N, C-alpha and C positions, 0 to 999 in steps of 0.2 A: 811889195807892190799893192796898191789899193785899187786896182782895176780888174774887172771881170768881164767876160764876154758872153752875151746871151745869144742863143741860136733860136730863131723863130722860123716858122713856115706859115705863110699866109697867102690866101688866094680868094678871088671873088666868086661868090655863089650867084645864083639867079637873083634878079631884081635888086642888084646893088649891095646885097649883104656880103659880109666878109667872114671867112673862117680862118682863125689864127690859132696856132699851137706853139707853146713854148717847148722846144725840144730839150733845152738844158742850159745851165750856167757853167762856164768853163774858166779855168785859170789863165788861159792864153788864147790868142786868136788862132794859133795852130791847132789847139785842142778843139776849138769850136769848128774849125774847118774839117778836121778829122771826123767829127760827129756828123757834119753835113754829108761827107762822103759816105759814111755808113748808112745814113737815113735815106739818101736819094734813091736807093734801090728798093726800099720797102713799099708795100702796097699803099696806094693813095699818094704818097710822096712822089713816086715815080711818074705819076700822071701830071705833076706840076714841078718838074725838076728845077726850074728857074725861079722859084718863089721862096727861096731861103734868104734870110737876112741875118747877118751877124752885127750886133750892136755892142759897143763898149760902154761900160758903166763904172763910175767911180763909187766905191763903197762909202757909205755914210753921207751921200749927197742926195738931197730931195730932187725928184724929177718933176712932180706935179706941184707947182708953187702958186698957180692962179686958178685953181678949181678945174671943172670939166663940164662938157656938154655931152649929150647922148645923140648919136646918129641912128635914127630908126626910120625905116620905110622911105629912105631917100631924103630925109630932112633932119635938121638939128631940132632937138626938143629942149 
């Protein structure tokens, strides 16, 4: 299988800034869900238990194909 699963935790800070953490990359959705279950009780994560996201990614496939912009202080730069 050429698919992996990324587990992220992300939440909004003051003034529209966002804090994101990559928890890990897993071979199956079930493995990522198990990691979420382990992480949700940890300090910090337990304060934002609904802010986990599991994304599937295909190995060898570009994700950013059109460049990027930066979001800073509530506006794109």
